[in-house]
A tleap script that builds the chain and sets N, CA, C and O, in Angstrom:
source leaprc.protein.ff14SB
mol = sequence {
  NMET PRO PRO LEU PRO ILE LYS ILE LEU LEU
  ASN SER GLU GLY SER PRO LEU ALA PHE VAL
  SER ASP SER ASP HIE ASP ALA ARG VAL TYR
  ALA ALA ILE ALA SER ASN ILE TRP SER THR
  PHE GLU LYS ASN GLY LYS ASN LEU MET ARG
  GLU ASP ASN LEU LYS PHE MET LEU LYS GLY
  ASN VAL ALA ILE THR MET VAL SER ASN MET
  LEU LEU CYS LEU VAL ALA THR PRO GLU VAL
  GLU LEU GLY ILE LEU LYS ALA LYS THR ASP
  ALA LEU ALA LYS HIE LEU GLU GLU PRO PHE
  GLN ARG VAL THR ALA TYR THR GLN CALA
}
set mol.1.N position { 14.457 24.824 -7.112 }
set mol.1.CA position { 15.791 25.376 -7.261 }
set mol.1.C position { 15.666 26.872 -7.533 }
set mol.1.O position { 14.858 27.280 -8.367 }
set mol.2.N position { 16.462 27.704 -6.833 }
set mol.2.CA position { 16.401 29.145 -7.083 }
set mol.2.C position { 16.936 29.471 -8.475 }
set mol.2.O position { 17.741 28.717 -9.021 }
set mol.3.N position { 16.492 30.593 -9.053 }
set mol.3.CA position { 16.912 30.934 -10.410 }
set mol.3.C position { 18.409 31.220 -10.536 }
set mol.3.O position { 18.982 31.020 -11.607 }
set mol.4.N position { 19.049 31.685 -9.461 }
set mol.4.CA position { 20.497 31.908 -9.459 }
set mol.4.C position { 21.096 31.057 -8.338 }
set mol.4.O position { 21.419 31.578 -7.270 }
set mol.5.N position { 21.246 29.745 -8.576 }
set mol.5.CA position { 21.626 28.856 -7.483 }
set mol.5.C position { 23.063 28.987 -6.996 }
set mol.5.O position { 23.370 28.573 -5.878 }
set mol.6.N position { 23.947 29.551 -7.809 }
set mol.6.CA position { 25.355 29.621 -7.416 }
set mol.6.C position { 25.910 31.003 -7.725 }
set mol.6.O position { 25.757 31.518 -8.832 }
set mol.7.N position { 26.560 31.596 -6.721 }
set mol.7.CA position { 27.277 32.853 -6.895 }
set mol.7.C position { 28.673 32.632 -6.339 }
set mol.7.O position { 28.822 32.109 -5.234 }
set mol.8.N position { 29.716 33.029 -7.099 }
set mol.8.CA position { 31.099 32.778 -6.697 }
set mol.8.C position { 31.910 34.057 -6.876 }
set mol.8.O position { 31.742 34.777 -7.860 }
set mol.9.N position { 32.786 34.332 -5.919 }
set mol.9.CA position { 33.736 35.431 -6.012 }
set mol.9.C position { 35.130 34.832 -5.965 }
set mol.9.O position { 35.455 34.081 -5.045 }
set mol.10.N position { 35.968 35.164 -6.967 }
set mol.10.CA position { 37.317 34.617 -7.058 }
set mol.10.C position { 38.355 35.718 -6.884 }
set mol.10.O position { 38.124 36.862 -7.273 }
set mol.11.N position { 39.503 35.369 -6.296 }
set mol.11.CA position { 40.582 36.347 -6.170 }
set mol.11.C position { 41.390 36.406 -7.454 }
set mol.11.O position { 41.044 35.753 -8.438 }
set mol.12.N position { 42.470 37.191 -7.449 }
set mol.12.CA position { 43.247 37.396 -8.670 }
set mol.12.C position { 44.016 36.150 -9.104 }
set mol.12.O position { 44.491 36.095 -10.238 }
set mol.13.N position { 44.151 35.151 -8.233 }
set mol.13.CA position { 44.781 33.890 -8.620 }
set mol.13.C position { 43.762 32.873 -9.129 }
set mol.13.O position { 44.136 31.785 -9.566 }
set mol.14.N position { 42.488 33.220 -9.074 }
set mol.14.CA position { 41.442 32.318 -9.523 }
set mol.14.C position { 40.907 31.404 -8.440 }
set mol.14.O position { 40.116 30.504 -8.721 }
set mol.15.N position { 41.330 31.625 -7.204 }
set mol.15.CA position { 40.832 30.810 -6.089 }
set mol.15.C position { 39.536 31.391 -5.556 }
set mol.15.O position { 39.405 32.610 -5.444 }
set mol.16.N position { 38.580 30.542 -5.226 }
set mol.16.CA position { 37.317 31.067 -4.704 }
set mol.16.C position { 37.499 31.703 -3.327 }
set mol.16.O position { 38.086 31.102 -2.427 }
set mol.17.N position { 36.994 32.912 -3.176 }
set mol.17.CA position { 37.004 33.605 -1.888 }
set mol.17.C position { 35.722 33.338 -1.127 }
set mol.17.O position { 35.729 33.167 0.092 }
set mol.18.N position { 34.619 33.303 -1.865 }
set mol.18.CA position { 33.316 33.093 -1.246 }
set mol.18.C position { 32.357 32.555 -2.299 }
set mol.18.O position { 32.499 32.820 -3.492 }
set mol.19.N position { 31.383 31.795 -1.826 }
set mol.19.CA position { 30.329 31.348 -2.729 }
set mol.19.C position { 29.053 31.132 -1.947 }
set mol.19.O position { 29.066 30.892 -0.740 }
set mol.20.N position { 27.943 31.226 -2.677 }
set mol.20.CA position { 26.626 30.936 -2.126 }
set mol.20.C position { 26.022 29.862 -3.023 }
set mol.20.O position { 25.870 30.052 -4.230 }
set mol.21.N position { 25.681 28.730 -2.407 }
set mol.21.CA position { 25.143 27.621 -3.185 }
set mol.21.C position { 24.481 26.617 -2.249 }
set mol.21.O position { 24.879 26.474 -1.093 }
set mol.22.N position { 23.472 25.928 -2.758 }
set mol.22.CA position { 22.859 24.840 -2.000 }
set mol.22.C position { 23.762 23.611 -1.975 }
set mol.22.O position { 23.657 22.778 -1.074 }
set mol.23.N position { 24.635 23.501 -2.948 }
set mol.23.CA position { 25.504 22.332 -3.078 }
set mol.23.C position { 26.964 22.763 -3.102 }
set mol.23.O position { 27.390 23.472 -4.014 }
set mol.24.N position { 27.728 22.337 -2.105 }
set mol.24.CA position { 29.156 22.640 -2.093 }
set mol.24.C position { 29.853 22.039 -3.308 }
set mol.24.O position { 30.746 22.657 -3.887 }
set mol.25.N position { 29.440 20.828 -3.691 }
set mol.25.CA position { 30.050 20.168 -4.843 }
set mol.25.C position { 29.855 20.991 -6.112 }
set mol.25.O position { 30.812 21.237 -6.846 }
set mol.26.N position { 28.622 21.417 -6.374 }
set mol.26.CA position { 28.354 22.224 -7.567 }
set mol.26.C position { 29.142 23.523 -7.535 }
set mol.26.O position { 29.688 23.942 -8.555 }
set mol.27.N position { 29.207 24.162 -6.379 }
set mol.27.CA position { 29.951 25.419 -6.267 }
set mol.27.C position { 31.425 25.196 -6.570 }
set mol.27.O position { 32.051 26.023 -7.232 }
set mol.28.N position { 31.984 24.094 -6.096 }
set mol.28.CA position { 33.401 23.805 -6.358 }
set mol.28.C position { 33.645 23.525 -7.847 }
set mol.28.O position { 34.671 23.928 -8.396 }
set mol.29.N position { 32.706 22.840 -8.493 }
set mol.29.CA position { 32.838 22.572 -9.926 }
set mol.29.C position { 32.829 23.884 -10.703 }
set mol.29.O position { 33.688 24.112 -11.554 }
set mol.30.N position { 31.856 24.744 -10.410 }
set mol.30.CA position { 31.789 26.025 -11.109 }
set mol.30.C position { 32.972 26.914 -10.754 }
set mol.30.O position { 33.435 27.682 -11.597 }
set mol.31.N position { 33.471 26.827 -9.524 }
set mol.31.CA position { 34.656 27.600 -9.141 }
set mol.31.C position { 35.862 27.149 -9.957 }
set mol.31.O position { 36.668 27.980 -10.376 }
set mol.32.N position { 35.995 25.847 -10.185 }
set mol.32.CA position { 37.092 25.338 -11.005 }
set mol.32.C position { 36.974 25.839 -12.442 }
set mol.32.O position { 37.971 26.218 -13.056 }
set mol.33.N position { 35.760 25.838 -12.969 }
set mol.33.CA position { 35.540 26.353 -14.328 }
set mol.33.C position { 35.883 27.836 -14.391 }
set mol.33.O position { 36.588 28.279 -15.298 }
set mol.34.N position { 35.384 28.597 -13.431 }
set mol.34.CA position { 35.660 30.036 -13.410 }
set mol.34.C position { 37.146 30.300 -13.215 }
set mol.34.O position { 37.684 31.240 -13.800 }
set mol.35.N position { 37.823 29.485 -12.400 }
set mol.35.CA position { 39.259 29.629 -12.195 }
set mol.35.C position { 40.015 29.404 -13.498 }
set mol.35.O position { 40.976 30.113 -13.798 }
set mol.36.N position { 39.575 28.411 -14.269 }
set mol.36.CA position { 40.188 28.158 -15.565 }
set mol.36.C position { 39.970 29.334 -16.503 }
set mol.36.O position { 40.878 29.723 -17.238 }
set mol.37.N position { 38.778 29.896 -16.480 }
set mol.37.CA position { 38.493 31.078 -17.298 }
set mol.37.C position { 39.401 32.224 -16.875 }
set mol.37.O position { 39.925 32.952 -17.718 }
set mol.38.N position { 39.588 32.386 -15.551 }
set mol.38.CA position { 40.465 33.446 -15.040 }
set mol.38.C position { 41.888 33.255 -15.561 }
set mol.38.O position { 42.513 34.218 -16.006 }
set mol.39.N position { 42.410 32.023 -15.514 }
set mol.39.CA position { 43.765 31.758 -15.994 }
set mol.39.C position { 43.899 32.092 -17.470 }
set mol.39.O position { 44.883 32.705 -17.886 }
set mol.40.N position { 42.919 31.694 -18.258 }
set mol.40.CA position { 42.927 32.014 -19.681 }
set mol.40.C position { 42.872 33.512 -19.893 }
set mol.40.O position { 43.568 34.055 -20.751 }
set mol.41.N position { 42.049 34.168 -19.114 }
set mol.41.CA position { 41.911 35.621 -19.162 }
set mol.41.C position { 43.249 36.296 -18.882 }
set mol.41.O position { 43.634 37.224 -19.595 }
set mol.42.N position { 43.960 35.842 -17.856 }
set mol.42.CA position { 45.252 36.433 -17.497 }
set mol.42.C position { 46.307 36.163 -18.569 }
set mol.42.O position { 47.118 37.040 -18.867 }
set mol.43.N position { 46.309 34.965 -19.149 }
set mol.43.CA position { 47.297 34.608 -20.164 }
set mol.43.C position { 47.073 35.354 -21.469 }
set mol.43.O position { 48.032 35.757 -22.127 }
set mol.44.N position { 45.817 35.541 -21.849 }
set mol.44.CA position { 45.498 36.097 -23.159 }
set mol.44.C position { 45.194 37.579 -23.146 }
set mol.44.O position { 44.871 38.151 -24.187 }
set mol.45.N position { 45.288 38.197 -22.015 }
set mol.45.CA position { 45.080 39.636 -21.953 }
set mol.45.C position { 43.692 40.013 -21.518 }
set mol.45.O position { 42.724 39.284 -21.732 }
set mol.46.N position { 43.620 41.159 -20.906 }
set mol.46.CA position { 42.369 41.612 -20.313 }
set mol.46.C position { 41.379 42.141 -21.343 }
set mol.46.O position { 40.249 42.474 -20.984 }
set mol.47.N position { 41.765 42.227 -22.600 }
set mol.47.CA position { 40.828 42.669 -23.631 }
set mol.47.C position { 39.697 41.668 -23.825 }
set mol.47.O position { 38.657 42.006 -24.392 }
set mol.48.N position { 39.893 40.435 -23.357 }
set mol.48.CA position { 38.839 39.426 -23.485 }
set mol.48.C position { 37.573 39.823 -22.753 }
set mol.48.O position { 36.480 39.430 -23.160 }
set mol.49.N position { 37.696 40.599 -21.673 }
set mol.49.CA position { 36.534 40.951 -20.865 }
set mol.49.C position { 35.964 42.325 -21.201 }
set mol.49.O position { 35.099 42.827 -20.484 }
set mol.50.N position { 36.428 42.924 -22.258 }
set mol.50.CA position { 35.927 44.253 -22.613 }
set mol.50.C position { 34.564 44.178 -23.276 }
set mol.50.O position { 33.852 45.180 -23.341 }
set mol.51.N position { 34.194 43.020 -23.762 }
set mol.51.CA position { 32.887 42.843 -24.387 }
set mol.51.C position { 31.995 42.077 -23.423 }
set mol.51.O position { 32.467 41.549 -22.416 }
set mol.52.N position { 30.725 42.018 -23.727 }
set mol.52.CA position { 29.823 41.201 -22.911 }
set mol.52.C position { 30.228 39.742 -23.082 }
set mol.52.O position { 30.337 39.243 -24.202 }
set mol.53.N position { 30.445 39.079 -21.982 }
set mol.53.CA position { 30.896 37.692 -22.046 }
set mol.53.C position { 29.953 36.772 -21.291 }
set mol.53.O position { 30.306 36.234 -20.242 }
set mol.54.N position { 28.770 36.597 -21.822 }
set mol.54.CA position { 27.851 35.610 -21.268 }
set mol.54.C position { 28.156 34.281 -21.953 }
set mol.54.O position { 28.077 34.171 -23.176 }
set mol.55.N position { 28.498 33.292 -21.168 }
set mol.55.CA position { 28.847 31.982 -21.708 }
set mol.55.C position { 27.685 31.022 -21.488 }
set mol.55.O position { 27.014 31.069 -20.457 }
set mol.56.N position { 27.456 30.160 -22.456 }
set mol.56.CA position { 26.356 29.206 -22.369 }
set mol.56.C position { 26.861 27.879 -21.818 }
set mol.56.O position { 27.969 27.446 -22.137 }
set mol.57.N position { 26.049 27.242 -20.996 }
set mol.57.CA position { 26.394 25.960 -20.410 }
set mol.57.C position { 25.247 24.985 -20.665 }
set mol.57.O position { 24.150 25.400 -21.040 }
set mol.58.N position { 25.494 23.710 -20.465 }
set mol.58.CA position { 24.477 22.699 -20.740 }
set mol.58.C position { 23.280 22.787 -19.804 }
set mol.58.O position { 22.149 22.589 -20.246 }
set mol.59.N position { 23.494 23.076 -18.532 }
set mol.59.CA position { 22.406 23.081 -17.558 }
set mol.59.C position { 22.059 24.483 -17.100 }
set mol.59.O position { 21.550 24.652 -15.993 }
set mol.60.N position { 22.311 25.467 -17.894 }
set mol.60.CA position { 22.006 26.833 -17.507 }
set mol.60.C position { 22.967 27.798 -18.161 }
set mol.60.O position { 23.561 27.502 -19.197 }
set mol.61.N position { 23.110 28.947 -17.547 }
set mol.61.CA position { 23.990 29.983 -18.073 }
set mol.61.C position { 24.863 30.503 -16.952 }
set mol.61.O position { 24.492 30.457 -15.779 }
set mol.62.N position { 26.022 30.994 -17.328 }
set mol.62.CA position { 26.922 31.612 -16.361 }
set mol.62.C position { 27.354 32.961 -16.916 }
set mol.62.O position { 27.670 33.088 -18.099 }
set mol.63.N position { 27.363 33.958 -16.056 }
set mol.63.CA position { 27.845 35.283 -16.437 }
set mol.63.C position { 29.073 35.575 -15.590 }
set mol.63.O position { 29.066 35.358 -14.379 }
set mol.64.N position { 30.120 36.065 -16.226 }
set mol.64.CA position { 31.364 36.378 -15.533 }
set mol.64.C position { 31.749 37.803 -15.877 }
set mol.64.O position { 31.741 38.193 -17.045 }
set mol.65.N position { 32.089 38.582 -14.853 }
set mol.65.CA position { 32.491 39.967 -15.074 }
set mol.65.C position { 33.566 40.349 -14.072 }
set mol.65.O position { 33.709 39.708 -13.031 }
set mol.66.N position { 34.316 41.387 -14.385 }
set mol.66.CA position { 35.354 41.906 -13.490 }
set mol.66.C position { 34.731 42.801 -12.435 }
set mol.66.O position { 33.825 43.585 -12.720 }
set mol.67.N position { 35.232 42.673 -11.205 }
set mol.67.CA position { 34.910 43.590 -10.117 }
set mol.67.C position { 36.243 43.896 -9.459 }
set mol.67.O position { 36.834 43.029 -8.815 }
set mol.68.N position { 36.723 45.131 -9.618 }
set mol.68.CA position { 38.040 45.512 -9.130 }
set mol.68.C position { 39.048 44.558 -9.768 }
set mol.68.O position { 39.132 44.496 -10.995 }
set mol.69.N position { 39.816 43.812 -8.968 }
set mol.69.CA position { 40.771 42.863 -9.548 }
set mol.69.C position { 40.307 41.420 -9.358 }
set mol.69.O position { 41.124 40.502 -9.292 }
set mol.70.N position { 38.987 41.226 -9.270 }
set mol.70.CA position { 38.415 39.902 -9.057 }
set mol.70.C position { 37.385 39.584 -10.135 }
set mol.70.O position { 36.951 40.459 -10.884 }
set mol.71.N position { 37.013 38.331 -10.194 }
set mol.71.CA position { 35.953 37.897 -11.096 }
set mol.71.C position { 34.722 37.546 -10.285 }
set mol.71.O position { 34.805 36.874 -9.257 }
set mol.72.N position { 33.585 38.008 -10.760 }
set mol.72.CA position { 32.296 37.658 -10.186 }
set mol.72.C position { 31.618 36.703 -11.157 }
set mol.72.O position { 31.496 37.003 -12.345 }
set mol.73.N position { 31.182 35.570 -10.662 }
set mol.73.CA position { 30.569 34.540 -11.497 }
set mol.73.C position { 29.181 34.233 -10.952 }
set mol.73.O position { 29.042 33.853 -9.789 }
set mol.74.N position { 28.152 34.394 -11.782 }
set mol.74.CA position { 26.785 34.036 -11.408 }
set mol.74.C position { 26.316 32.906 -12.316 }
set mol.74.O position { 26.437 32.986 -13.539 }
set mol.75.N position { 25.786 31.866 -11.711 }
set mol.75.CA position { 25.255 30.725 -12.449 }
set mol.75.C position { 23.739 30.778 -12.348 }
set mol.75.O position { 23.191 30.942 -11.258 }
set mol.76.N position { 23.062 30.640 -13.479 }
set mol.76.CA position { 21.599 30.735 -13.508 }
set mol.76.C position { 20.996 29.491 -14.142 }
set mol.76.O position { 21.624 28.829 -14.968 }
set mol.77.N position { 19.779 29.187 -13.744 }
set mol.77.CA position { 19.044 28.092 -14.369 }
set mol.77.C position { 18.644 28.513 -15.784 }
set mol.77.O position { 18.644 29.705 -16.093 }
set mol.78.N position { 18.302 27.554 -16.647 }
set mol.78.CA position { 17.934 27.893 -18.021 }
set mol.78.C position { 16.718 28.813 -18.125 }
set mol.78.O position { 16.540 29.487 -19.139 }
set mol.79.N position { 15.882 28.848 -17.085 }
set mol.79.CA position { 14.678 29.679 -17.122 }
set mol.79.C position { 14.992 31.175 -17.034 }
set mol.79.O position { 14.175 32.004 -17.434 }
set mol.80.N position { 16.162 31.518 -16.516 }
set mol.80.CA position { 16.533 32.930 -16.378 }
set mol.80.C position { 16.971 33.447 -17.743 }
set mol.80.O position { 17.905 32.915 -18.344 }
set mol.81.N position { 16.303 34.472 -18.225 }
set mol.81.CA position { 16.658 35.046 -19.523 }
set mol.81.C position { 18.034 35.702 -19.434 }
set mol.81.O position { 18.417 36.226 -18.388 }
set mol.82.N position { 18.770 35.668 -20.545 }
set mol.82.CA position { 20.127 36.211 -20.546 }
set mol.82.C position { 20.162 37.690 -20.189 }
set mol.82.O position { 21.090 38.144 -19.519 }
set mol.83.N position { 19.164 38.444 -20.628 }
set mol.83.CA position { 19.115 39.869 -20.297 }
set mol.83.C position { 18.973 40.097 -18.801 }
set mol.83.O position { 19.583 41.014 -18.251 }
set mol.84.N position { 18.169 39.267 -18.136 }
set mol.84.CA position { 18.001 39.364 -16.685 }
set mol.84.C position { 19.299 38.980 -15.986 }
set mol.84.O position { 19.716 39.644 -15.038 }
set mol.85.N position { 19.938 37.907 -16.452 }
set mol.85.CA position { 21.207 37.480 -15.863 }
set mol.85.C position { 22.264 38.569 -16.002 }
set mol.85.O position { 23.003 38.850 -15.058 }
set mol.86.N position { 22.332 39.177 -17.175 }
set mol.86.CA position { 23.295 40.265 -17.391 }
set mol.86.C position { 22.980 41.446 -16.485 }
set mol.86.O position { 23.889 42.026 -15.892 }
set mol.87.N position { 21.713 41.808 -16.370 }
set mol.87.CA position { 21.322 42.938 -15.519 }
set mol.87.C position { 21.672 42.663 -14.056 }
set mol.87.O position { 22.172 43.551 -13.365 }
set mol.88.N position { 21.415 41.451 -13.579 }
set mol.88.CA position { 21.749 41.099 -12.194 }
set mol.88.C position { 23.257 41.121 -11.979 }
set mol.88.O position { 23.734 41.604 -10.953 }
set mol.89.N position { 24.003 40.600 -12.942 }
set mol.89.CA position { 25.461 40.591 -12.839 }
set mol.89.C position { 26.008 42.012 -12.815 }
set mol.89.O position { 26.853 42.341 -11.983 }
set mol.90.N position { 25.528 42.853 -13.726 }
set mol.90.CA position { 25.985 44.246 -13.774 }
set mol.90.C position { 25.640 44.993 -12.494 }
set mol.90.O position { 26.459 45.754 -11.979 }
set mol.91.N position { 24.424 44.779 -11.975 }
set mol.91.CA position { 24.000 45.472 -10.753 }
set mol.91.C position { 24.843 45.040 -9.555 }
set mol.91.O position { 25.252 45.878 -8.751 }
set mol.92.N position { 25.101 43.750 -9.432 }
set mol.92.CA position { 25.909 43.267 -8.312 }
set mol.92.C position { 27.352 43.746 -8.435 }
set mol.92.O position { 27.965 44.126 -7.438 }
set mol.93.N position { 27.893 43.732 -9.643 }
set mol.93.CA position { 29.259 44.221 -9.857 }
set mol.93.C position { 29.368 45.700 -9.502 }
set mol.93.O position { 30.334 46.118 -8.864 }
set mol.94.N position { 28.385 46.488 -9.912 }
set mol.94.CA position { 28.390 47.921 -9.594 }
set mol.94.C position { 28.322 48.132 -8.080 }
set mol.94.O position { 29.001 49.004 -7.539 }
set mol.95.N position { 27.505 47.334 -7.407 }
set mol.95.CA position { 27.346 47.442 -5.953 }
set mol.95.C position { 28.645 47.073 -5.218 }
set mol.95.O position { 28.953 47.656 -4.179 }
set mol.96.N position { 29.395 46.121 -5.747 }
set mol.96.CA position { 30.610 45.644 -5.090 }
set mol.96.C position { 31.867 46.419 -5.461 }
set mol.96.O position { 32.874 46.321 -4.760 }
set mol.97.N position { 31.833 47.188 -6.549 }
set mol.97.CA position { 33.037 47.846 -7.072 }
set mol.97.C position { 33.735 48.730 -6.035 }
set mol.97.O position { 34.929 48.554 -5.794 }
set mol.98.N position { 33.029 49.662 -5.426 }
set mol.98.CA position { 33.664 50.593 -4.483 }
set mol.98.C position { 34.260 49.877 -3.269 }
set mol.98.O position { 35.421 50.121 -2.940 }
set mol.99.N position { 33.510 49.005 -2.591 }
set mol.99.CA position { 34.120 48.314 -1.445 }
set mol.99.C position { 35.349 47.483 -1.840 }
set mol.99.O position { 36.330 47.439 -1.097 }
set mol.100.N position { 35.298 46.835 -2.991 }
set mol.100.CA position { 36.433 46.021 -3.411 }
set mol.100.C position { 37.630 46.879 -3.781 }
set mol.100.O position { 38.769 46.472 -3.550 }
set mol.101.N position { 37.402 48.054 -4.349 }
set mol.101.CA position { 38.513 48.952 -4.645 }
set mol.101.C position { 39.197 49.388 -3.360 }
set mol.101.O position { 40.422 49.497 -3.312 }
set mol.102.N position { 38.407 49.641 -2.312 }
set mol.102.CA position { 38.991 50.009 -1.018 }
set mol.102.C position { 39.816 48.857 -0.445 }
set mol.102.O position { 40.908 49.076 0.080 }
set mol.103.N position { 39.303 47.646 -0.543 }
set mol.103.CA position { 40.042 46.486 -0.048 }
set mol.103.C position { 41.332 46.309 -0.835 }
set mol.103.O position { 42.386 46.055 -0.252 }
set mol.104.N position { 41.256 46.440 -2.146 }
set mol.104.CA position { 42.438 46.306 -2.992 }
set mol.104.C position { 43.475 47.359 -2.639 }
set mol.104.O position { 44.658 47.044 -2.507 }
set mol.105.N position { 43.045 48.605 -2.483 }
set mol.105.CA position { 43.973 49.683 -2.126 }
set mol.105.C position { 44.611 49.414 -0.766 }
set mol.105.O position { 45.802 49.662 -0.580 }
set mol.106.N position { 43.836 48.915 0.172 }
set mol.106.CA position { 44.341 48.626 1.518 }
set mol.106.C position { 45.366 47.498 1.489 }
set mol.106.O position { 46.392 47.582 2.163 }
set mol.107.N position { 45.104 46.447 0.721 }
set mol.107.CA position { 46.016 45.305 0.688 }
set mol.107.C position { 47.280 45.598 -0.104 }
set mol.107.O position { 48.301 44.944 0.110 }
set mol.108.N position { 47.234 46.567 -1.017 }
set mol.108.CA position { 48.415 46.915 -1.798 }
set mol.108.C position { 49.268 47.971 -1.116 }
set mol.108.O position { 50.399 48.214 -1.537 }
set mol.109.N position { 48.748 48.604 -0.069 }
set mol.109.CA position { 49.495 49.662 0.630 }
set mol.109.C position { 50.521 49.083 1.573 }
set mol.109.O position { 51.237 49.829 2.240 }
savepdb mol mol.pdb
quit
């Protein structure tokens, strides 16, 4: 199993836009979890994501961060150290920020 078996990108409604996973079922389960987190995030205010929000799970770890107006969710096996997971999440979010801002600006125009 790869160290980061599932990567999910969700839109502003919490629906999955894209995912990479060996298992469609697992990706859908994690997408539902991330969608629920997104709904809670929207209801309780965006201050929830101002701090590092690495959440622990039974079979690994998941990191969730904002990219433009979307959530990026990376699921990692327990062997991946939290610092590595955070670094990968931050690097991918930074890489995606500019293109997603352009898409957001285009769709809002």
